[in-house]
N, C-alpha and C positions, 0 to 999 in steps of 0.2 A: 573598186576603190583600191589604190596602191598603198604601199607601206607608209609613205610620207603623209598621204592624206589621212590615214587612220591615226597616225601619231598626232597630227595636227588637230584632228577632231577631239581626241582624248585630252590633249593639253587645253584646248579651248573650253571643254566641259569642266575640267578641273578648275580653271581660272574663274569660270562663271559661278561654280559652287562656292569657291573660296570668297568671292566677292559678296555673294548672298549671305554667307555665314558671318563674315567679319564686318561688312559695311552696310548691311541692311538696317533701316531705322528701327530704334527700340519702340516698345509699346507707347512710352511717354511721348516720343517724337511723333509717332503716328497720330496719337490723340491730339497733340498740339497742332499738327498739320490739319486735322479734321476740324478743329475749332477755328483755325484761321480761315478755312474755307467757309465755315458757317458764318463767321463775322463778315466775310466778303459778300456772302449772299444777303446778309442783313443790311449791309451798306448799300447794295444795289436796290433793295426794297425801299430803304429810307430815301435814296436818291430819287427813285420813282415817285415816292410820296411828296418829296420836296419839289420835284418838277411840277407835279399837279398843283401844289400850293402856290408855286411861283406864277403859275398861269392864272392865279386869282381865286382858286377855290380850295376850301378845306375838304379833304376827301370824305370826311364823316358828316360834317354839318352843312357844307355848301357855303360857309362863310369865309371871308378873306383871312389868310394867315400868312405873314411874311417872315422869313428867316434871314438874318444878316449874313454877310460873307464869312464872318468868324465862325458862326454856327455851322455853315455849310462845310467849312474846312474841318471842323471837329468831326462831322459825320464821315467825311472822306478819309480821315486819318484815325479811325477808331483803334483803340489799344486794348489788349487783354491784360488784366491784372490778376495775379494769383494770391489768394490768402490761404494760409495753411497752418494747421496745428497737428498734434499727434493723432487726432481722430479723423478730421475731414480736410479735404482740399477743395477749395471753391475757386472757379474761374469766373471773373467778372469782365464785362465789356464796357468801355467808355461810350459805346453807342447805346443809348438808352439807360446807362447805369444799371444794367440788368444782369441777372445771374445766367451764365452760360452753361455751367457744368458743375456737378457736385459729386465727388468721389468719397466713399467711406473707406478710409485707408486700411482698416483692420478687418475688413470683410471681403469675401470673394463671392462670385456667382457660383451656381452649382457646377458649372463646367470649368471652374478655375480661373476665370477672368476677373480683372478689377471690377469692383462693384460700383458702377456709375448709377447713382440713385436717380438723377435726371440730367438731361442735356438739352441743348437748344432745339433739337428735333422733336424730342418727346414732350417737352414742357414749354408752354407759351404763357408768359405773364404780360398782360397789357395794363398800362397805367395811364390814365387820362386826367387832365386838369381843365376845368371850365375856366375860360378867360373872357375878357371883354370882346375878343375877336372870334370866339368860338372855342370848341373843345380841342385841346392839343394833346396828341399822343406823346407822352413823355418818353416811352420806350423806343421812340423813333428819333429822338433828338441826340445830337452830339454833345458830349460833356468833356470839359477839361479835367485832367487828373491832377489832384493835389495831395501832397503828403502821403504818398503811397509807400507802405511798409509791408512786411510779411503778414501783419495781423490787422492792418487798418488802411482804408483808402477813402478819400473824399472826392466826389464828382460834383462839378459846378457847371451851370449853364444859365441862360436867361430865358424866361417865359413871359411873353407880353411885356418886355422891358423890365421885368422884376427878376432878381436873383433867385435861383433854385439850387439847393445844396442837398446832396444825398450821400450819407456816410455809412459805410459798412465796417464793422469791427468784429474781430474773431478772438475770443478769449484763448489763453494758452492751452486750455484743456476743455473738453466737452464737445457738444454737437450743436451749439447755438451760434447763430450768426446775427449779430445785432444790426439793426437797420433804423436810421434816423433821417427824417426829412425836415429841412428848414427852408422857409420861403417867406418873402414879403408880399406875395401875390394876394389878391383880395379873396380868392377862393379859400374856403375853410375845410374842404374835403377833396378827396381824389376818388375816381372810379377805377376799381380794380377788377381784373378778370384773370383767372388762372385755369388753364386747361392742361391736364397732365395725363399723358398716355403712359400709365405705370409700366415700367420696363420689367420684363421677366427676370427674376433673380434666383428662383428655385425650381426644382424638378416638377413638383406636384402642382401644375398650373390650375387644375380644377379646384383643389383646396384653396389655393391662393385667391382665385376669383371669388370664392364664397366669402372670404374674409376681407376683401378689398372694398372700402367704402369711404365716405366723407364723415369724419367724426367732428363734433363741435361741443362747446361748453358755453352755456348762456350766462348772462350777467346775474340771473337768478340762481346760479350754481346748479344748473341742471345739465347733466351729460346726455347726449343723444347722438343719433347717427342716421345717415341715409339708409333706407331699407336695403337689406342685402339679399332679399328673397329670390331675385331672378336676374337674368342677364339682359333684360329689356332696358330701353332708355328710360331715365327717370329725371324728374325735375321737381324741386320742393322749395318754395319760398319760406323763410323763417320769420316768425312773428317777433321773436326777441333778439336784441343785440347779443353778440357773443364776445368772449374774451380770447378765444382761440378756435381755429378750425384746422383740421389735418387731413391730408391725402394719405389715408392709412391702408397699408397692405398687411399681410400676415406677420412679417418680421420687422418691417421698417415703416417709417412715416416721414412725410415732409409737411411742415406746419408753419402757420403764421400766427404770432402770439402778441398780445399787448396787455399791459396792466390796466388799460382803460377799456375801450370797446370798439368793435366793428359793427356796422349797421347794414340793414336792408340786404341781407344775404339771400342768395338763391343758389342752392346746391343741387348737383345732379350728376348724371353719368350717361355716356353714350351706350347704345346697344353693343353688346360684346360680339366681336367677330371671332367665332370659335375656330376658324381656320387660321387665324393669325396667332402663332405660338410665341411671337416675340413680345406681345403686349398682353398684360393681364386684364386691364380694364382702363377706360378713359374716364377720368373724374373731372368735374367742373365746379368752379365756385365763382360767383360774381358778388361784389360787395362794395359798399361805400365806406371808405377809410377816412374818418375825420383826421385832419392833420394833427390835431391835439393828441391823437392816439398813436402818432408816429414820431413824436419828439423823443429826445434823449431821456427826458423824465418819465415818459410812458413806457420805456424799455421795450419798444417794439423789436421783435426778433423772429428770425426763421429758426426752425428746428429741422435738422437733417440727420436722422440717426435711427438706432434700433428701438424696437418695442421691448424694452426690458424694464420691469416694474420699478426697481430702485433708481434707475437713471431717469425714467419718465417722471417719477414722483418729485424729483428735485427740480424739475423744469418750471412748473406752475401748478396752480390748484386744479385738480381734476385731470391732469395730463396723464396720470398713471392708468386711466381708463383705456388708453390706446393698447395696453397689454391686456388681452382678453383672458379673464380667469373664470368665466362661467357665470352662472346665476349668482345674484347677490347673496343668497343664503349659503352658498358654497364657498364664497371668496375668503371668509376667515380661515377655512381649513387650508387653502392654498397659501394665504399670507402668513399664517402663524405656525404651520406645521410643515407643509411640503416644500415651500421655497426656502425657509431657513435650513431645513435638513439638507436640501439639495446644495445650498451654498456652502455648508460645512463640509460635506463630502467632496465638493470640488477642490477644496484646499489640500486634500490628501490623495485623491484618486484622479489620475490624468485621463484614463480611458473611460468614456461616458457609458459604454456598455457595461463595464464592470461596476461603475457607479450605480447604475440602475438596478443591477442584481443585488448589490449591497443594500440599497435603499429598500428593496422588497423584503430582505431578511430582517432589517431593523423594524419596519412597520409590522411585519408578521409576528415578531417577538413581542412587540407591545400589545398586539391584539390576541396573543396566544391564550390568555385567560378567558376571553370571550369565546374563542374557538373551542376550548375545553368544555366550558359550560354548555355550549350549543350541542356538542357531541354527547355529553352525559344526558341532556334532556331528550335527545333523539333515542338514546339507548333505553331510557325509561319507557318511552312510547312503544318501542319495539317489544319490550318485555311484556307489555299489556296486550299485545296484538292477538294472542289466542282468545282472550276474553272478548275483545272487540269483534272478532270473527263470529263468536257465538251469538252476540247481540244481533249481528246482521242476519244470521241464520234464523233467529227467533222472530225478527220483524223484517222479512225480505222486501216487503212492498211499502213500508212506512218509513220514509226518510226522516221525518220529524222525530219519530219514536227512537230510531237508531241514534240520532244526534243527542237526544235527551238522555238516553241510557248510557251513551259513551261519556257524556259530561258527568253523569253521576258516578260512573266507574272511576274516571280520572280524579274526581273529588274524594272518593273513598281512599284511594291510594296516595293522595296528595300530589298528583301530577298535573302540572299546568302545560297544556299542549302548545301554548304560545311561547313558552320559555325557550324552546329551541330556535324559534324564529327571531326573537329579540336581539340576540348577539349578532346575527347576520344583518339585521336591519341597521344596527348601530355602525356597522362597517360600510354600509352603502354610501354615505356621504363622502368618505375618503375615495372610494372607487370612482364616483362621479367627478370629484375634484381632479383626480388624476386624468380623467378622460378629457378635460379641457386644458389641463396644465401642459401635457406633452406636446400637443399640436402647436402651442404658442411658445414653447421653450426655445428661444433663439440660441441657447448654449449648445443645442444638439445639431445646429446647422453644420454640414460638411464634416461631422464627426463619424468615423467609421467604427464598425464592430463586426467581427467575423465576416460574413458575406455582404453585410449591409454597408454600402459606401457612405450613406448619409442617414443618420438616425432621425432626422427631422422630416423625412419623407418615407414612402413605402420601400421595402426591400423587394426587389424583383429578381427571381431566379429564372423566369421564363417570360418573355414578351410575346403575347399572342398576336397573330395576324388579323384578329377580329376582336370586336368588343362584345362582352357578355353583359346583358342588361343587369344593373344593380351590382355588378361585380367588377368589371373593368377589362382592360386589355393586357393584363399582366398577372403573374402568380406570385404572391408574397409567401415566402417560406415561414416566416415568423407567425403569420396568420394561420397557416396550415397547422403549425405546431401548437398554437393556442387552441385551435379547434379540437385537435386530437387529445390534448391534455385536459380540456374541459369535459370531453366525453368520459375520460377516465375518472375524473373527479366526481362527475354525476353518477357514474356507474357504482363507484364505491359508496357514495352517499345513499343511493337507493337500496343498497344491501343493508345499510345500517337502519334505515327507517322504511317500513313497508309503505308502498305507494297505493295500496288497495283502497285507502280512503280518499285518495287524491282525485279531484274532478278532472285532472289533466292526465291523459294517457302517459304512462311511464316512458314509453318510447319517444313520445314527443319531447318530454323533458330531457331525455338522454341524448337524442340526436338532433331534434328540431331546433332548439335554442342555440346550441353551439354552431350549427350550420348557418343559421340566420346571421349570427355575429360574424361568421367567416365572410359573408357577403358584405356586411356593413363595414368591417374593419380592414378589408383588403387594400384599400387606398389610404389608410391612416398611417401616421408616422411609425417607423419601425421601433422607435423608442417606446411607444405605447404598447405595441403587440409583444415586444420583448418583456416588458413589465408583466403583462398578463400571463405569458408563458411561464415565467419564473414564479409568479404568484400561484399559478395552478399547481406547479410541481411541488412547491413548498406546502401548499394546502394538502395535497395528496400524501406527502410524507408525514405531515402532522397527523392526519387522520389514521394512517396505518400504525404510527407509533402509539397514539392514544389508545387505539383498539387493542394493540398487542400488550401494552405494559400498564395502562392506567385505568382501563374499564373492564370490569368483570361482570358480565350479564347475570350470572348466577348470584353474585353478591348483591347486585342491584335488586334482583327479584326478592331476595330475603329482606333487604332494607324496606322495600315497599310493603311487603307482607307485615313486617313489624310495625310500620307506620299505620297501616290499616287497622291492626289490632289495638294500637294505642288510641286511635280516634274512636273506635267502638267503645272502649272502656271509659274514655273521658267524655264521650257524648258530643264532641266537637263536630261541626258539620263541614269544616274546611274553610278555605279562604273566602272572604266576602265577595271577591271577584268571581270565583267559581260558583258561589251560591247565587249571585245575580245572573250569571249565565244560565244556570239551571232553571231559575224562576222564569227567565225570558223564554227559554225553550219550552217549558211547560205551558206558559201562556200561549205561545204560538201554536203548540199542539192542540190546546183546547179550542182556540179560534178556528183552526183547520178542521177539527172534528165537528164543531158546531156548523161551520159552513157546509161541510159534507152532508151533515144530517138535514140541514135546511134544503139542500139541493135534492136529496132523496125524497123528502116530504113533498116538495113541489112537483117532482116528477110523477109520484104516485097519484097526486090529485089530478094532474093533467091526463094520465092514463085512464083514470076512473071517469072523467067527464070530457071525452074527446071532442064533443060537438058544442060545448058550452060557449066557446069563443064565437062560433058561427051564429048561434042563437042571439047572442048579444049584438052582433053586427046586423 
């Protein structure tokens, strides 16, 4: 290659790069082009359906259906209409007056792309109307466009010689798209079918699949959902009419709502193709939609938006159930403690990792009195350990007697062995509520902290080339730190209270439980494991500080001895609870001794008359 050829090749390459950089279509242009191609595909399908109908047959019922030339022209010249507000952007087609595309403008996918909640390829809505000539697929008809603005459009056509009008309107704010049907046709209902291959929007597809289902709310004010237990195909007919149903995934949902009712629902899902990483799950709904439930007065509407409790609650009755907050008994903790605290901290702290750390400190400060009481109760038990060991030595083979004497000892010193557990038990509901709050907290999506790029999914410092059963194919550093810190906390706790009485091996407590949770939580959101890491470190610090500065075991021993002497002088037996426990233990011991004596007597009689049974036979 000579010099001129080399220069020419370089210049051509530079021009090509400049063209690609300055003149390549934007993402919006590419999306519009893709939607145009999708409309053209739909037009071809509609024209094929039309051709079959013009040959004298309805493709579904076999009955004659004829479309006039004006309708044919509307099919051939389908238009795309855009409705848009600050939250969502909806693309509609005059072919079928159907929804083509929904974009959530203030959200992105885990890989930084615009979040398209559904499009024509992933979501198919079919709408049919019974007529005197047979069932007509409304979603295949051409519509004229009237009064199209940025927030409202009306589509009109004729069905069986009767006018049909479908109107979409989008409020200036929010995630609801209002939908109204007006017709003079004799039919009083429409047949609706919606199949939605839920598009992947987040990294943790396994967790998303577990949380993706069809939710619904009946006219009897009962919330329920399609079973989420497996990835197998499911189908479930509903006995009750509903006021709304939603294609719900972990962070978002698409729903159809009315102030009246939808009837004869059949909900279901296809078997999950685990090799397809672009689709979470395919959900299906079939329903009868009374036209009276689709009028302007019925306020029929679609919802395309996030699963966020305050937003969902404002949509309609029961709609907040799309935001999963755990068991009903735990929901008040999330609703009145965790979510309000989280919302307040959001106003002052931009980084959600720091917000979670501050949240831990605030909760731990509130629970500090319970932590202190628990530690003091453990210290009292530890002080009595030498006497408890003597009881074990005195009755080495009699567990019932050991327990009875230990209870008596605790009563003498005024020690309640359960008082150390009660403060910890009172904290458990908060821990369980946080366990369900963090995986559902949409605020953590795409929020980074330290090495975690997204606090709503697991943090991976190492992707494994293989899958470890019950663990996964990645290594979460926050989970490892949580495990190590939990082992430290358990180690310090076992130093405070002797584990000699425990039926569980101390090593199992120290290592087994944290390692088990390491496997369980490896694929859980980094926000949750960050909370547990911070909580463990704060607990460890509290324990060491209380031991160093606030608890004197010698002083506690003197207090217990003083209390014991006072009880002897006063003749008090201790608390009624402890007395009942002692009585129950004594009764159990007596029954055990009697049973043992009866067994020994029976054994002696048998040994004295070994052939008695044979003689009787």
